[in-house]
TIRO-2110 file (N, C-alpha, C; in Angstrom, 1 decimal):
// TIRO-2110
12.2, -7.5, -13.3, N, 1, A
11.2, -8.6, -12.8, CA, 1, A
9.3, -8.5, -13.2, C, 1, A
8.9, -9.1, -12.7, N, 2, A
7.5, -9.2, -12.6, CA, 2, A
6.6, -8.6, -11.9, C, 2, A
5.8, -8.5, -12.0, N, 3, A
4.3, -7.9, -10.7, CA, 3, A
4.9, -8.3, -9.7, C, 3, A
4.9, -10.0, -9.4, N, 4, A
4.7, -10.4, -8.6, CA, 4, A
6.1, -10.6, -7.7, C, 4, A
7.1, -10.8, -8.7, N, 5, A
8.6, -10.5, -7.9, CA, 5, A
8.1, -8.8, -7.0, C, 5, A
8.4, -7.9, -7.5, N, 6, A
7.7, -6.9, -6.8, CA, 6, A
7.0, -6.9, -5.5, C, 6, A
6.3, -7.7, -5.9, N, 7, A
5.0, -7.6, -4.8, CA, 7, A
5.3, -8.6, -3.9, C, 7, A
6.6, -9.7, -3.7, N, 8, A
7.6, -10.4, -2.9, CA, 8, A
8.0, -9.1, -1.9, C, 8, A
7.9, -8.2, -2.6, N, 9, A
9.6, -7.0, -1.7, CA, 9, A
8.3, -6.8, -0.4, C, 9, A
6.6, -6.4, -1.1, N, 10, A
6.0, -5.1, -0.9, CA, 10, A
5.6, -6.5, 0.7, C, 10, A
5.5, -7.4, 0.2, N, 11, A
5.1, -8.6, 1.2, CA, 11, A
5.7, -8.7, 2.4, C, 11, A
7.3, -8.4, 2.2, N, 12, A
8.5, -8.2, 3.3, CA, 12, A
8.5, -7.6, 4.2, C, 12, A
7.6, -6.6, 3.6, N, 13, A
7.9, -4.8, 5.0, CA, 13, A
6.1, -5.5, 5.6, C, 13, A
5.1, -6.0, 4.5, N, 14, A
3.7, -5.8, 5.5, CA, 14, A
3.7, -6.9, 6.7, C, 14, A
5.1, -8.2, 6.4, N, 15, A
5.5, -9.0, 7.7, CA, 15, A
6.2, -8.5, 9.0, C, 15, A
6.8, -7.4, 8.0, N, 16, A
7.7, -6.8, 9.1, CA, 16, A
6.8, -6.5, 10.1, C, 16, A
5.5, -5.2, 9.5, N, 17, A
4.6, -4.6, 10.1, CA, 17, A
4.0, -5.2, 11.2, C, 17, A
3.5, -6.8, 11.0, N, 18, A
2.5, -8.2, 11.4, CA, 18, A
3.7, -8.4, 12.9, C, 18, A
4.9, -8.4, 12.6, N, 19, A
6.1, -8.2, 13.5, CA, 19, A
5.9, -7.3, 15.0, C, 19, A
5.6, -6.1, 14.0, N, 20, A
5.1, -5.1, 15.1, CA, 20, A
4.6, -4.7, 15.7, C, 20, A
3.0, -5.6, 15.7, N, 21, A
1.9, -4.8, 15.9, CA, 21, A
1.0, -4.2, 15.4, C, 21, A
1.1, -4.4, 13.7, N, 22, A
0.6, -3.2, 13.1, CA, 22, A
-0.1, -4.0, 11.7, C, 22, A
-0.9, -3.2, 11.7, N, 23, A
-1.5, -4.1, 10.3, CA, 23, A
-0.7, -3.7, 9.0, C, 23, A
-0.6, -5.3, 8.8, N, 24, A
-0.1, -6.0, 7.7, CA, 24, A
0.4, -5.4, 6.6, C, 24, A
0.1, -4.6, 6.2, N, 25, A
0.7, -3.6, 4.7, CA, 25, A
1.8, -3.3, 4.3, C, 25, A
2.6, -3.7, 3.4, N, 26, A
3.7, -2.7, 2.9, CA, 26, A
3.6, -2.4, 1.9, C, 26, A
4.1, -1.8, 1.0, N, 27, A
4.5, -0.8, 0.1, CA, 27, A
6.0, -0.8, -0.2, C, 27, A
6.0, -0.7, -1.7, N, 28, A
7.4, -0.1, -2.5, CA, 28, A
7.5, 0.0, -3.8, C, 28, A
7.9, 1.3, -4.2, N, 29, A
8.1, 2.1, -4.8, CA, 29, A
8.7, 1.9, -6.0, C, 29, A
9.3, 1.7, -6.9, N, 30, A
10.1, 1.4, -7.9, CA, 30, A
10.0, 2.5, -9.6, C, 30, A
10.7, 2.3, -9.5, N, 31, A
11.3, 4.2, -10.5, CA, 31, A
13.0, 2.9, -11.6, C, 31, A
12.4, 3.5, -13.0, N, 32, A
13.2, 2.9, -13.4, CA, 32, A
13.6, 1.3, -12.7, C, 32, A
12.6, 0.7, -12.6, N, 33, A
12.8, -1.2, -12.7, CA, 33, A
13.7, -0.5, -11.0, C, 33, A
13.9, -0.1, -9.9, N, 34, A
14.7, -0.4, -9.1, CA, 34, A
13.8, 0.0, -7.9, C, 34, A
13.7, -0.3, -6.5, N, 35, A
13.5, 0.5, -5.6, CA, 35, A
14.0, 1.8, -4.7, C, 35, A
13.2, 2.4, -4.9, N, 36, A
13.5, 3.9, -4.6, CA, 36, A
13.4, 4.0, -2.9, C, 36, A
12.2, 3.3, -2.6, N, 37, A
11.2, 4.1, -1.4, CA, 37, A
10.6, 2.2, -1.4, C, 37, A
10.5, 1.7, 0.2, N, 38, A
10.0, 0.8, 0.5, CA, 38, A
9.2, 1.4, 2.0, C, 38, A
8.1, 0.6, 2.2, N, 39, A
7.7, 1.3, 3.9, CA, 39, A
6.4, 0.1, 4.1, C, 39, A
6.1, 0.4, 5.4, N, 40, A
5.1, -0.8, 6.2, CA, 40, A
4.0, 0.1, 7.0, C, 40, A
3.0, 0.1, 7.5, N, 41, A
2.5, 0.9, 8.5, CA, 41, A
2.7, 1.0, 9.8, C, 41, A
2.9, 1.8, 9.9, N, 42, A
3.0, 2.8, 10.9, CA, 42, A
2.2, 3.6, 12.1, C, 42, A
0.9, 3.4, 12.2, N, 43, A
0.1, 3.9, 12.5, CA, 43, A
0.6, 3.9, 14.5, C, 43, A
0.0, 2.4, 14.4, N, 44, A
1.0, 2.2, 15.7, CA, 44, A
1.5, 2.8, 17.2, C, 44, A
2.8, 2.2, 15.8, N, 45, A
4.5, 2.9, 15.9, CA, 45, A
4.8, 4.2, 15.9, C, 45, A
4.2, 5.2, 15.3, N, 46, A
4.0, 6.6, 15.1, CA, 46, A
3.1, 7.3, 16.1, C, 46, A
1.7, 6.4, 16.5, N, 47, A
0.8, 7.4, 16.8, CA, 47, A
0.2, 8.5, 15.8, C, 47, A
0.2, 7.7, 14.3, N, 48, A
-0.1, 8.8, 13.7, CA, 48, A
-1.2, 8.4, 12.3, C, 48, A
-2.6, 8.6, 12.6, N, 49, A
-3.7, 8.4, 11.5, CA, 49, A
-2.4, 8.1, 10.1, C, 49, A
-2.3, 9.0, 9.7, N, 50, A
-1.9, 9.1, 8.5, CA, 50, A
-0.7, 8.0, 7.8, C, 50, A
0.0, 7.8, 8.9, N, 51, A
1.5, 6.7, 8.7, CA, 51, A
1.2, 5.1, 8.3, C, 51, A
0.4, 5.6, 7.1, N, 52, A
0.0, 3.6, 5.9, CA, 52, A
1.3, 3.8, 5.3, C, 52, A
1.5, 2.8, 5.0, N, 53, A
2.5, 2.8, 3.6, CA, 53, A
2.2, 3.4, 2.6, C, 53, A
1.0, 3.3, 2.1, N, 54, A
1.7, 4.3, 0.7, CA, 54, A
2.2, 5.7, 0.9, C, 54, A
1.5, 6.3, 2.3, N, 55, A
2.0, 7.6, 1.9, CA, 55, A
3.6, 7.8, 2.9, C, 55, A
3.9, 7.0, 3.3, N, 56, A
5.2, 6.5, 3.8, CA, 56, A
5.8, 6.3, 2.9, C, 56, A
5.7, 5.7, 2.1, N, 57, A
6.6, 5.0, 1.2, CA, 57, A
6.3, 6.4, -0.7, C, 57, A
5.3, 7.4, -0.4, N, 58, A
5.6, 8.2, -1.8, CA, 58, A
6.4, 9.3, -0.9, C, 58, A
6.6, 9.4, 0.6, N, 59, A
7.3, 10.8, 1.3, CA, 59, A
8.7, 9.9, 0.7, C, 59, A
9.2, 9.2, 1.1, N, 60, A
10.7, 8.8, 0.9, CA, 60, A
10.8, 8.7, -0.8, C, 60, A
10.2, 8.3, -1.5, N, 61, A
10.3, 8.5, -3.1, CA, 61, A
10.5, 9.9, -3.4, C, 61, A
10.0, 10.2, -2.8, N, 62, A
9.5, 12.0, -3.1, CA, 62, A
11.9, 12.7, -2.7, C, 62, A
11.5, 11.8, -2.3, N, 63, A
13.1, 12.2, -0.6, CA, 63, A
14.1, 11.7, -1.7, C, 63, A
14.0, 10.7, -2.0, N, 64, A
15.2, 9.7, -3.0, CA, 64, A
15.1, 10.6, -4.2, C, 64, A
14.3, 11.3, -4.4, N, 65, A
14.0, 11.2, -5.8, CA, 65, A
14.4, 12.9, -5.9, C, 65, A
14.7, 13.0, -5.3, N, 66, A
14.5, 15.2, -5.0, CA, 66, A
13.1, 16.0, -5.6, C, 66, A
12.1, 15.1, -5.7, N, 67, A
11.2, 15.8, -6.2, CA, 67, A
9.0, 15.4, -6.0, C, 67, A
8.8, 16.1, -6.0, N, 68, A
7.2, 15.2, -5.3, CA, 68, A
6.3, 14.7, -6.6, C, 68, A
6.9, 14.9, -7.5, N, 69, A
6.2, 14.8, -9.0, CA, 69, A
7.0, 13.2, -9.1, C, 69, A
6.0, 12.2, -9.0, N, 70, A
6.7, 10.9, -8.6, CA, 70, A
6.0, 10.1, -10.5, C, 70, A
6.2, 10.8, -11.3, N, 71, A
5.6, 10.3, -12.3, CA, 71, A
6.9, 9.8, -13.4, C, 71, A
6.2, 8.4, -13.6, N, 72, A
7.3, 7.6, -14.1, CA, 72, A
7.6, 6.5, -13.6, C, 72, A
7.1, 6.5, -12.1, N, 73, A
6.9, 5.1, -10.7, CA, 73, A
5.3, 4.1, -10.9, C, 73, A
5.8, 3.5, -10.1, N, 74, A
4.8, 2.6, -9.8, CA, 74, A
5.3, 2.2, -8.7, C, 74, A
3.7, 2.8, -7.8, N, 75, A
3.7, 1.7, -6.4, CA, 75, A
3.5, 0.4, -5.7, C, 75, A
3.4, -0.6, -5.4, N, 76, A
3.3, -2.0, -5.7, CA, 76, A
2.9, -1.8, -3.7, C, 76, A
1.7, -2.4, -3.9, N, 77, A
1.2, -2.0, -2.4, CA, 77, A
0.4, -2.9, -2.3, C, 77, A
0.3, -4.2, -1.1, N, 78, A
-0.2, -5.7, -0.5, CA, 78, A
-1.8, -5.3, -0.6, C, 78, A
-2.2, -4.1, -0.1, N, 79, A
-3.9, -3.9, -0.1, CA, 79, A
-4.6, -2.8, -0.8, C, 79, A
-5.4, -3.2, -1.2, N, 80, A
-5.9, -1.8, -2.4, CA, 80, A
-6.2, -1.0, -1.3, C, 80, A
-5.6, 0.4, -2.0, N, 81, A
-5.0, 1.6, -1.0, CA, 81, A
-6.7, 2.5, -0.5, C, 81, A
-6.5, 3.2, 0.8, N, 82, A
-7.9, 3.3, 1.2, CA, 82, A
-8.1, 5.4, 1.0, C, 82, A
-9.4, 5.7, 0.5, N, 83, A
-9.4, 7.0, 0.3, CA, 83, A
-7.9, 8.2, 0.3, C, 83, A
-7.5, 8.1, 1.6, N, 84, A
-7.0, 9.1, 1.5, CA, 84, A
-5.6, 9.0, 0.7, C, 84, A
-4.9, 7.3, 1.2, N, 85, A
-3.8, 6.7, -0.2, CA, 85, A
-4.2, 7.1, -1.7, C, 85, A
-5.0, 6.8, -1.9, N, 86, A
-5.7, 6.8, -3.3, CA, 86, A
-5.9, 8.3, -3.8, C, 86, A
-6.1, 9.7, -2.5, N, 87, A
-5.7, 10.5, -3.0, CA, 87, A
-4.6, 11.2, -3.2, C, 87, A
-3.7, 11.0, -2.3, N, 88, A
-2.3, 11.0, -2.5, CA, 88, A
-1.3, 10.2, -3.6, C, 88, A
-1.8, 9.2, -3.8, N, 89, A
-1.2, 9.1, -5.2, CA, 89, A
-1.8, 9.9, -6.7, C, 89, A
-3.0, 10.4, -6.7, N, 90, A
-3.5, 10.8, -7.8, CA, 90, A
-2.3, 12.1, -7.2, C, 90, A
-2.4, 12.9, -6.0, N, 91, A
-1.2, 13.6, -6.2, CA, 91, A
0.2, 13.9, -6.7, C, 91, A
0.4, 12.8, -6.2, N, 92, A
1.8, 12.5, -6.5, CA, 92, A
1.8, 12.0, -7.9, C, 92, A
1.0, 12.0, -9.4, N, 93, A
0.9, 11.7, -10.3, CA, 93, A
2.2, 10.4, -10.3, C, 93, A
1.5, 9.1, -9.6, N, 94, A
2.5, 8.4, -9.9, CA, 94, A
1.6, 7.4, -11.5, C, 94, A
2.6, 7.0, -12.4, N, 95, A
2.1, 6.0, -13.2, CA, 95, A
1.3, 5.0, -13.2, C, 95, A
1.4, 4.0, -12.1, N, 96, A
1.3, 2.9, -12.1, CA, 96, A
0.7, 2.6, -10.7, C, 96, A
-0.4, 2.1, -10.6, N, 97, A
-0.3, 1.8, -9.2, CA, 97, A
-0.4, -0.4, -9.3, C, 97, A
0.0, -1.1, -8.3, N, 98, A
-0.4, -2.5, -8.1, CA, 98, A
-0.5, -2.6, -7.2, C, 98, A
-1.7, -3.3, -6.6, N, 99, A
-1.8, -4.0, -5.7, CA, 99, A
-2.3, -5.5, -5.7, C, 99, A
-2.2, -5.8, -4.2, N, 100, A
-2.9, -7.6, -3.7, CA, 100, A
-4.4, -8.0, -3.8, C, 100, A
-4.4, -7.5, -1.8, N, 101, A
-5.9, -8.1, -1.9, CA, 101, A
-7.1, -6.5, -2.1, C, 101, A
-7.7, -7.0, -2.3, N, 102, A
-8.9, -5.9, -2.5, CA, 102, A
-9.3, -5.8, -0.9, C, 102, A
-9.6, -4.8, -0.3, N, 103, A
-10.8, -4.3, -0.1, CA, 103, A
-11.4, -3.9, 0.6, C, 103, A
-12.8, -4.4, 0.6, N, 104, A
-14.1, -3.9, 0.4, CA, 104, A
-14.6, -3.4, 1.0, C, 104, A
-13.9, -3.0, 2.7, N, 105, A
-14.8, -2.5, 3.5, CA, 105, A
-14.3, -0.4, 3.3, C, 105, A
-12.9, -0.6, 3.0, N, 106, A
-12.3, 1.2, 2.6, CA, 106, A
-11.4, 1.4, 2.0, C, 106, A
-11.8, 0.4, 0.0, N, 107, A
-10.8, 0.3, -0.5, CA, 107, A
-11.1, 1.3, -1.4, C, 107, A
-10.4, 2.3, -2.3, N, 108, A
-11.1, 3.4, -3.4, CA, 108, A
-9.6, 3.2, -4.9, C, 108, A
-10.2, 2.4, -4.5, N, 109, A
-9.4, 1.9, -6.4, CA, 109, A
-10.2, 0.7, -7.0, C, 109, A
-11.5, 0.6, -6.7, N, 110, A
-12.3, 0.4, -7.1, CA, 110, A
-13.5, -0.7, -6.2, C, 110, A
-13.8, -0.6, -5.1, N, 111, A
-14.6, -1.3, -4.4, CA, 111, A
-15.3, -0.8, -3.7, C, 111, A
-14.9, 0.2, -3.3, N, 112, A
-16.3, 1.6, -2.2, CA, 112, A
-15.8, 2.5, -4.0, C, 112, A
-15.0, 3.5, -4.2, N, 113, A
-14.6, 3.8, -5.1, CA, 113, A
-13.5, 3.3, -5.7, C, 113, A
-13.6, 5.0, -7.3, N, 114, A
-12.2, 4.8, -8.2, CA, 114, A
-11.3, 5.7, -8.4, C, 114, A
-11.2, 6.5, -7.2, N, 115, A
-10.7, 8.1, -7.4, CA, 115, A
-9.0, 7.7, -8.1, C, 115, A
-8.5, 6.7, -8.3, N, 116, A
-6.8, 6.8, -8.5, CA, 116, A
-7.4, 7.2, -10.6, C, 116, A
-8.8, 6.6, -10.9, N, 117, A
-9.3, 7.1, -12.1, CA, 117, A
-10.8, 7.3, -12.6, C, 117, A
-10.6, 8.6, -11.8, N, 118, A
-12.0, 9.2, -11.7, CA, 118, A
-11.3, 10.5, -13.4, C, 118, A
-12.2, 9.9, -14.0, N, 119, A
-11.7, 11.4, -15.3, CA, 119, A
-11.9, 13.1, -14.6, C, 119, A
-12.2, 12.6, -13.5, N, 120, A
-12.9, 14.9, -13.2, CA, 120, A
-11.5, 15.0, -12.3, C, 120, A
-10.4, 14.4, -12.0, N, 121, A
-9.5, 14.7, -11.3, CA, 121, A
-8.2, 15.1, -12.5, C, 121, A
-7.7, 15.7, -11.9, N, 122, A
-6.6, 16.1, -13.0, CA, 122, A
-5.5, 14.7, -13.1, C, 122, A
-5.4, 14.1, -12.4, N, 123, A
-4.4, 12.6, -12.7, CA, 123, A
-4.9, 11.3, -13.1, C, 123, A
-5.2, 10.5, -13.8, N, 124, A
-5.1, 9.1, -13.5, CA, 124, A
-4.1, 8.1, -13.7, C, 124, A
-4.4, 7.1, -12.9, N, 125, A
-3.4, 6.4, -12.8, CA, 125, A
-4.0, 4.6, -13.0, C, 125, A
-2.7, 4.0, -14.0, N, 126, A
-3.4, 2.3, -14.7, CA, 126, A
-3.0, 1.5, -12.9, C, 126, A
-4.1, 1.1, -13.5, N, 127, A
-4.1, 0.4, -11.8, CA, 127, A
-4.2, -1.8, -12.2, C, 127, A
-3.5, -2.1, -11.8, N, 128, A
-3.9, -3.8, -11.6, CA, 128, A
-3.8, -4.4, -10.4, C, 128, A
-5.0, -4.9, -10.0, N, 129, A
-5.5, -5.4, -9.1, CA, 129, A
-5.1, -6.7, -9.2, C, 129, A
-4.7, -7.7, -7.7, N, 130, A
-4.9, -8.9, -7.4, CA, 130, A
-3.6, -9.1, -7.5, C, 130, A
-3.1, -8.9, -7.7, N, 131, A
-1.3, -9.5, -7.8, CA, 131, A
-0.6, -10.0, -6.3, C, 131, A
-0.9, -11.3, -6.5, N, 132, A
-0.3, -12.1, -5.5, CA, 132, A
-1.7, -12.1, -4.3, C, 132, A
-2.7, -11.5, -4.8, N, 133, A
-3.6, -12.0, -3.9, CA, 133, A
-4.1, -11.9, -2.6, C, 133, A
-4.3, -13.2, -3.2, N, 134, A
-4.7, -15.0, -2.1, CA, 134, A
-3.5, -14.6, -1.1, C, 134, A
-2.1, -14.3, -1.4, N, 135, A
-0.9, -14.0, -0.3, CA, 135, A
-1.1, -13.3, 0.6, C, 135, A
-1.3, -11.6, 0.1, N, 136, A
-1.5, -10.4, 0.7, CA, 136, A
-2.8, -10.5, 1.9, C, 136, A
-4.2, -11.4, 1.1, N, 137, A
-5.4, -11.9, 2.3, CA, 137, A
-5.0, -13.0, 3.4, C, 137, A
-4.1, -14.0, 2.9, N, 138, A
-4.1, -14.3, 3.7, CA, 138, A
-2.9, -13.5, 5.3, C, 138, A
-2.0, -12.9, 4.8, N, 139, A
-1.1, -12.5, 6.3, CA, 139, A
-2.7, -11.4, 6.7, C, 139, A
-3.0, -10.8, 6.0, N, 140, A
-4.0, -10.0, 6.5, CA, 140, A
-5.2, -10.8, 7.5, C, 140, A
-6.1, -11.8, 7.1, N, 141, A
-6.6, -12.9, 7.9, CA, 141, A
-6.1, -13.2, 9.1, C, 141, A
-4.7, -13.9, 9.1, N, 142, A
-4.0, -14.2, 10.1, CA, 142, A
-3.7, -13.0, 10.8, C, 142, A
-3.4, -12.1, 10.1, N, 143, A
-2.8, -11.0, 12.0, CA, 143, A
-4.2, -11.3, 12.3, C, 143, A
-5.4, -10.7, 11.5, N, 144, A
-6.6, -10.1, 12.6, CA, 144, A
-7.6, -11.6, 13.5, C, 144, A
-7.1, -12.5, 13.2, N, 145, A
-7.7, -13.7, 13.7, CA, 145, A
-6.6, -13.8, 15.0, C, 145, A
-5.3, -13.6, 14.5, N, 146, A
-4.5, -13.3, 16.3, CA, 146, A
-4.8, -12.6, 16.7, C, 146, A
-5.1, -11.8, 16.6, N, 147, A
-5.7, -10.2, 18.1, CA, 147, A
-7.0, -10.5, 18.0, C, 147, A
-7.6, -11.1, 17.0, N, 148, A
-8.8, -11.4, 18.2, CA, 148, A
-8.6, -12.3, 19.1, C, 148, A
-8.1, -13.3, 19.2, N, 149, A
-7.4, -15.0, 19.4, CA, 149, A
-6.9, -13.8, 21.2, C, 149, A
-5.8, -13.1, 20.6, N, 150, A
-4.9, -12.7, 22.1, CA, 150, A
-5.8, -11.9, 22.5, C, 150, A
-6.8, -11.2, 22.8, N, 151, A
-8.3, -10.4, 22.7, CA, 151, A
-9.1, -10.9, 23.4, C, 151, A
-9.0, -12.5, 23.0, N, 152, A
-10.4, -13.2, 24.4, CA, 152, A
-9.4, -13.9, 25.1, C, 152, A
-8.3, -14.3, 24.8, N, 153, A
-7.3, -14.3, 26.2, CA, 153, A
-7.5, -13.5, 27.5, C, 153, A
-7.0, -12.0, 27.1, N, 154, A
-7.2, -11.4, 27.4, CA, 154, A
-8.8, -10.3, 28.6, C, 154, A
-9.3, -11.5, 28.3, N, 155, A
-10.6, -11.0, 28.8, CA, 155, A
-10.8, -12.1, 30.7, C, 155, A
END
């Protein structure tokens, strides 16, 4: 499958997040050409600041594979990871990260920092950014536009 096909799966999870009034970010972890874990943001649902799609996908992939070192795998995520998630990706030793939309306010994979390719760290990750970026960005833009409109109506 192509990067766009895998990203379509991540986008499906991002849409599920939006339905739950979570910031629409979805992630899938692919190992040996199959999805072994998937997730969407759950911060609001579980009231946990660490319940980002990437963190949840890594946890589920570790459980599915029975190990914490996730070498050999690729994480597809609809939004450029934040510093917390980028650090977790390095610590999980994944091989590749493929993301959709860039995040100029919090992105740590090229926008503000590039944690996953910092040579000072013990592991670097191959990065492919901008896959299905327009669709990923549109989902986020529409979500926040609707959220602002609802907030205006409630005033």
